[in-house]
N, CA, C and O atoms as a MOPAC input file, in Angstrom:
PM7 MOZYME 1SCF
protein

 N    -50.04500 1    10.23400 1   -17.37800 1
 C    -49.70600 1     9.90900 1   -16.32100 1
 C    -48.95400 1     9.15600 1   -16.34400 1
 O    -49.52300 1     8.06400 1   -16.34700 1
 N    -47.12100 1     8.96700 1   -16.38100 1
 C    -46.72800 1     7.47700 1   -15.48200 1
 C    -47.14000 1     6.07100 1   -15.21200 1
 O    -47.77500 1     5.95300 1   -14.16400 1
 N    -46.90700 1     4.76500 1   -16.01600 1
 C    -47.45900 1     3.48300 1   -14.63800 1
 C    -46.03300 1     3.76000 1   -13.51100 1
 O    -44.84500 1     4.07700 1   -13.56700 1
 N    -47.08800 1     3.39800 1   -12.51500 1
 C    -45.62000 1     3.57700 1   -11.59400 1
 C    -44.69800 1     3.00700 1   -11.43700 1
 O    -43.61900 1     3.41600 1   -11.00600 1
 N    -45.18000 1     1.33700 1   -11.97000 1
 C    -43.32700 1     0.62500 1   -12.42100 1
 C    -42.78600 1     1.45100 1   -13.30200 1
 O    -41.71500 1     1.06900 1   -13.77300 1
 N    -43.10000 1     2.22400 1   -13.58000 1
 C    -42.16000 1     2.97100 1   -14.61800 1
 C    -41.71400 1     4.29800 1   -14.30100 1
 O    -40.77500 1     4.76600 1   -14.94500 1
 N    -42.33700 1     5.05000 1   -13.27700 1
 C    -41.83800 1     5.92500 1   -12.27300 1
 C    -40.68100 1     5.87900 1   -11.93700 1
 O    -39.72700 1     6.63800 1   -12.10300 1
 N    -40.93200 1     4.08900 1   -11.00800 1
 C    -40.05700 1     3.31900 1    -9.83800 1
 C    -38.58800 1     3.39400 1   -11.26000 1
 O    -37.43100 1     3.77400 1   -11.08500 1
 N    -38.90300 1     3.14600 1   -11.89700 1
 C    -37.57100 1     2.63100 1   -13.18100 1
 C    -36.77900 1     3.88500 1   -13.48200 1
 O    -35.55300 1     3.96100 1   -13.56600 1
 N    -37.76400 1     4.96600 1   -13.64700 1
 C    -36.60900 1     5.97300 1   -14.08300 1
 C    -35.51100 1     6.53400 1   -13.53100 1
 O    -34.39000 1     6.86800 1   -13.91300 1
 N    -36.81200 1     6.56000 1   -11.45000 1
 C    -35.67900 1     7.29700 1   -10.58400 1
 C    -34.81200 1     5.74500 1   -10.09800 1
 O    -34.38300 1     5.95300 1    -8.96200 1
 N    -34.69900 1     5.32600 1   -10.23200 1
 C    -33.68300 1     4.15000 1   -10.49700 1
 C    -32.30500 1     4.81600 1   -10.55400 1
 O    -31.24600 1     5.10500 1    -9.99600 1
 N    -33.47100 1     4.86500 1   -12.15900 1
 C    -32.22600 1     4.76100 1   -13.75500 1
 C    -31.77400 1     6.32900 1   -13.20000 1
 O    -30.55100 1     6.36900 1   -13.07300 1
 N    -32.47800 1     7.70600 1   -12.81500 1
 C    -31.68400 1     8.68400 1   -12.62600 1
 C    -30.68000 1     8.92000 1   -11.31200 1
 O    -30.01400 1     9.84900 1   -10.85600 1
 N    -30.90400 1     7.83200 1   -11.04900 1
 C    -30.19000 1     7.86200 1    -8.74200 1
 C    -29.24500 1     7.08800 1    -9.37700 1
 O    -28.11600 1     7.55000 1    -9.21600 1
 N    -29.30200 1     5.55900 1   -10.38300 1
 C    -27.75800 1     5.80400 1   -11.03100 1
 C    -27.21100 1     6.60700 1   -11.63300 1
 O    -26.14400 1     7.11100 1   -11.28200 1
 N    -27.71900 1     6.83400 1   -12.47000 1
 C    -26.30000 1     8.25300 1   -12.61700 1
 C    -25.82000 1     9.00700 1   -12.38300 1
 O    -24.68800 1     9.25100 1   -12.80100 1
 N    -26.64700 1     9.90600 1   -11.39400 1
 C    -26.11800 1    10.05600 1   -10.35600 1
 C    -24.87200 1     9.31500 1    -8.55300 1
 O    -24.36200 1     9.76400 1    -7.52700 1
 N    -24.98000 1     8.38400 1    -9.08800 1
 C    -23.83800 1     7.25300 1    -8.04600 1
 C    -22.94200 1     7.71000 1    -9.73400 1
 O    -22.01000 1     8.50200 1    -9.59400 1
 N    -23.13500 1     7.38900 1   -10.70400 1
 C    -22.08100 1     7.31500 1   -11.41900 1
 C    -21.32800 1     8.30800 1   -11.79100 1
 O    -20.19200 1     8.07300 1   -12.20200 1
 N    -21.80500 1     9.57600 1   -11.71900 1
 C    -20.78100 1    10.88500 1   -11.76700 1
 C    -20.74700 1    10.77200 1   -10.63200 1
 O    -20.24100 1    11.87900 1   -10.44400 1
 N    -20.91300 1    10.13300 1    -9.05200 1
 C    -19.39300 1    11.67100 1    -8.10000 1
 C    -19.09500 1    10.15800 1    -8.49500 1
 O    -18.86200 1    10.35200 1    -9.68800 1
 N    -18.96700 1     9.01900 1    -8.35200 1
 C    -17.97200 1     8.29500 1    -8.33800 1
 C    -16.52400 1     8.67400 1    -9.49900 1
 O    -15.34200 1     8.65400 1    -9.15600 1
 N    -17.15300 1     9.06400 1   -11.17100 1
 C    -16.21500 1     9.66600 1   -11.34600 1
 C    -15.82400 1    10.39500 1   -10.77900 1
 O    -14.63000 1    10.36300 1   -10.48200 1
 N    -16.55000 1    11.27800 1   -10.41100 1
 C    -16.08800 1    12.60100 1    -9.65300 1
 C    -14.25100 1    12.14700 1    -9.24900 1
 O    -13.09800 1    12.52900 1    -9.45100 1
 N    -14.94200 1    11.22000 1    -8.65400 1
 C    -13.55500 1    10.65900 1    -7.05100 1
 C    -13.36500 1     9.94500 1    -7.51000 1
 O    -13.62200 1     8.87900 1    -6.95100 1
 N    -12.96000 1     9.91000 1    -8.44100 1
 C    -12.35700 1     9.45900 1    -9.51700 1
 C    -11.49400 1    10.25300 1   -10.02500 1
 O    -10.38300 1     9.72400 1   -10.06500 1
 N    -11.52800 1    11.51700 1   -10.51700 1
 C    -10.51200 1    11.88300 1   -11.56200 1
 C    -10.16800 1    13.57900 1   -10.21100 1
 O     -9.94300 1    14.69500 1   -10.67900 1
 N    -10.20400 1    13.39500 1    -9.11900 1
 C     -9.96100 1    13.88700 1    -8.04100 1
 C     -9.12700 1    13.26800 1    -7.22700 1
 O     -8.33200 1    13.97100 1    -6.60400 1
 N     -9.11100 1    11.85600 1    -7.04300 1
 C     -8.26200 1    11.89400 1    -6.57400 1
 C     -7.22800 1    10.99700 1    -7.45200 1
 O     -6.59100 1    10.19300 1    -6.77200 1
 N     -6.93300 1    10.99800 1    -8.94700 1
 C     -6.15700 1    11.28700 1    -9.75100 1
 C     -4.90900 1    12.34900 1    -9.80500 1
 O     -3.68000 1    12.37300 1    -9.86700 1
 N     -6.50700 1    13.55500 1    -9.71200 1
 C     -5.83900 1    14.76900 1    -9.87000 1
 C     -4.48600 1    14.66600 1    -9.08800 1
 O     -3.35800 1    14.58800 1    -9.57700 1
 N     -5.07700 1    14.69700 1    -6.91000 1
 C     -4.86300 1    14.12400 1    -5.65900 1
 C     -2.94400 1    13.57300 1    -6.02100 1
 O     -1.88100 1    14.16800 1    -5.84400 1
 N     -3.28300 1    12.18700 1    -6.58000 1
 C     -2.13700 1    11.64600 1    -6.26400 1
 C     -0.96200 1    12.51200 1    -7.53700 1
 O      0.26400 1    12.60000 1    -7.45800 1
 N     -1.79500 1    12.99400 1    -8.52800 1
 C     -0.70700 1    13.73100 1    -9.68600 1
 C      0.47400 1    14.71400 1    -8.66300 1
 O      1.70000 1    14.72300 1    -8.78000 1
 N     -0.12600 1    15.26300 1    -7.96100 1
 C      0.73500 1    16.54700 1    -7.84600 1
 C      0.84900 1    15.91300 1    -6.53000 1
 O      1.13500 1    16.66600 1    -5.60000 1
 N      0.72600 1    15.01700 1    -6.34800 1
 C      1.91900 1    14.32800 1    -4.84400 1
 C      3.62500 1    13.95800 1    -5.24700 1
 O      4.07900 1    13.31700 1    -6.19500 1
 N      4.27900 1    14.61400 1    -4.16600 1
 C      5.78900 1    14.23600 1    -4.69600 1
 C      6.37600 1    13.21100 1    -4.86000 1
 O      7.06300 1    13.36200 1    -3.85000 1
 N      6.75800 1    12.17400 1    -5.29600 1
 C      6.98400 1    10.93500 1    -5.72800 1
 C      7.92500 1    10.39200 1    -4.64500 1
 O      8.52500 1    11.22200 1    -3.96200 1
 N      8.12500 1     9.01700 1    -4.40400 1
 C      8.35900 1     9.30300 1    -3.25100 1
 C      9.43500 1     7.70100 1    -3.24300 1
 O      8.58500 1     6.81100 1    -3.27500 1
 N     10.38500 1     7.23900 1    -3.22500 1
 C     11.14200 1     6.42400 1    -3.57000 1
 C     10.83100 1     4.75000 1    -2.24900 1
 O     10.56900 1     4.57600 1    -1.05900 1
 N     11.12200 1     3.81300 1    -3.64500 1
 C     10.37300 1     2.94200 1    -2.86400 1
 C     10.75600 1     2.10000 1    -2.09500 1
 O     11.89900 1     1.65200 1    -2.18700 1
 N      9.75300 1     1.61900 1    -1.00600 1
 C      9.79400 1     1.15800 1     0.51900 1
 C     11.68500 1    -0.22900 1    -0.47200 1
 O     12.08500 1    -0.28600 1    -1.63500 1
 N     12.18000 1    -0.98000 1     0.84400 1
 C     12.83400 1    -2.02100 1     0.03600 1
 C     12.36600 1    -3.38300 1    -0.25500 1
 O     12.65900 1    -4.33900 1    -0.97300 1
 N     10.86200 1    -2.77500 1     1.29300 1
 C     10.12200 1    -4.55600 1     1.09700 1
 C      9.57000 1    -3.88500 1    -0.97600 1
 O      9.98000 1    -4.50300 1    -1.95800 1
 N      8.96800 1    -3.04900 1    -1.05500 1
 C      8.95200 1    -2.66700 1    -2.07700 1
 C      8.92900 1    -3.11100 1    -3.78800 1
 O      8.11200 1    -3.40400 1    -4.66100 1
 N     10.82700 1    -2.89100 1    -3.55000 1
 C     11.61700 1    -3.27800 1    -4.42800 1
 C     11.02100 1    -4.37700 1    -4.82200 1
 O     10.33100 1    -4.68600 1    -5.79400 1
 N     11.80500 1    -5.44300 1    -2.95300 1
 C     12.39200 1    -6.88700 1    -3.58800 1
 C     10.65300 1    -7.29800 1    -4.55000 1
 O     10.66600 1    -7.79100 1    -5.67800 1
 N      9.81800 1    -7.08400 1    -4.07100 1
 C      8.73200 1    -7.53700 1    -4.18500 1
 C      8.09100 1    -7.46300 1    -5.92200 1
 O      7.14700 1    -7.98100 1    -6.51800 1
 N      8.78200 1    -6.87600 1    -6.14000 1
 C      8.71600 1    -6.03000 1    -7.95800 1
 C     10.00200 1    -6.86500 1    -7.96100 1
 O      9.61900 1    -7.67300 1    -8.80800 1
 N     11.54100 1    -7.38000 1    -7.57700 1
 C     11.66000 1    -7.94400 1    -8.85200 1
 C     11.15600 1    -8.58100 1    -8.76300 1
 O     10.34600 1    -8.60900 1    -9.69000 1
 N     10.91700 1   -10.09400 1    -7.42600 1
 C     10.34400 1   -11.37600 1    -7.73200 1
 C      9.38900 1   -11.75800 1    -8.71400 1
 O      9.16300 1   -12.82400 1    -9.28800 1
 N      8.87900 1   -10.60700 1    -8.76500 1
 C      7.54300 1   -10.91300 1    -9.56400 1
 C      8.29800 1   -11.07900 1   -10.73400 1
 O      8.10400 1   -12.11700 1   -11.36700 1
 N      9.12300 1   -10.26900 1   -11.15300 1
 C      9.89200 1    -9.74100 1   -13.00600 1
 C     10.42600 1   -10.57400 1   -13.30800 1
 O     10.80800 1   -10.74600 1   -14.46600 1
 N     10.67400 1   -11.55800 1   -12.11600 1
 C     11.55800 1   -12.25200 1   -11.89700 1
 C     10.59300 1   -14.43500 1   -12.26800 1
 O     10.99100 1   -15.40200 1   -12.91700 1
 N      9.00400 1   -14.12000 1   -11.20200 1
 C      8.81200 1   -15.15400 1   -11.77900 1
 C      7.57800 1   -14.64300 1   -13.19000 1
 O      6.86900 1   -15.49100 1   -13.73200 1
 N      7.55000 1   -13.55100 1   -13.47700 1
 C      6.77900 1   -13.67600 1   -15.26900 1
 C      8.11700 1   -14.24800 1   -15.76800 1
 O      7.76600 1   -15.10100 1   -16.58400 1
 N      9.44800 1   -14.24100 1   -15.72200 1
 C     10.15400 1   -14.85700 1   -16.75800 1
 C     10.29500 1   -16.58300 1   -16.36900 1
 O     10.49900 1   -17.32400 1   -17.33100 1
 N     10.21600 1   -17.04700 1   -15.34800 1
 C     10.53500 1   -17.94600 1   -15.83700 1
 C      8.91900 1   -18.84300 1   -16.18300 1
 O      9.01000 1   -19.82800 1   -16.91500 1
 N      7.72900 1   -18.51800 1   -15.72100 1
 C      6.27200 1   -18.63200 1   -16.75600 1
 C      6.49600 1   -19.35600 1   -17.77700 1
 O      6.50200 1   -20.57000 1   -17.98200 1
 N      6.84800 1   -17.61000 1   -18.95500 1
 C      7.54400 1   -17.12600 1   -20.02400 1
 C      8.73000 1   -18.97900 1   -20.61600 1
 O      7.77700 1   -19.75800 1   -20.64300 1
 N      9.06900 1   -19.22000 1   -20.72200 1
 C      9.84300 1   -20.88500 1   -19.91800 1
 C     10.20500 1   -20.49800 1   -21.98800 1
 O     10.49100 1   -19.56900 1   -22.74400 1
 N      9.96400 1   -21.73500 1   -21.98900 1
 C     10.72100 1   -21.89800 1   -23.78100 1
 C      9.37100 1   -21.72400 1   -25.31800 1
 O      9.39700 1   -21.98500 1   -26.52100 1
 N      8.18700 1   -21.05500 1   -24.19200 1
 C      7.18600 1   -21.10900 1   -24.81900 1
 C      6.40300 1   -19.73300 1   -25.51500 1
 O      5.73600 1   -19.38000 1   -26.48800 1
 N      7.08800 1   -19.19400 1   -24.09900 1
 C      7.73800 1   -17.48800 1   -24.02400 1
 C      6.33900 1   -17.12700 1   -23.72800 1
 O      5.91900 1   -16.15500 1   -24.35500 1
 N      5.11100 1   -17.99500 1   -22.48900 1
 C      4.02600 1   -17.39500 1   -22.85200 1
 C      3.47100 1   -17.69000 1   -21.29700 1
 O      2.34700 1   -17.31600 1   -20.96100 1

């Protein structure tokens, strides 16, 4: 017979394993669904944000490159 604390710890570990496996399945399912969706053109706002981010990255690099 297992000590009650050990039995409780094993049960908790098993439940955590089940949660991790479920999260992994959900992630894979979402990735497959996204991969099969048709690609949509970027919205003008997204395009501007992307350009702004690139420009800020260059400005930060400066002369030191970092």
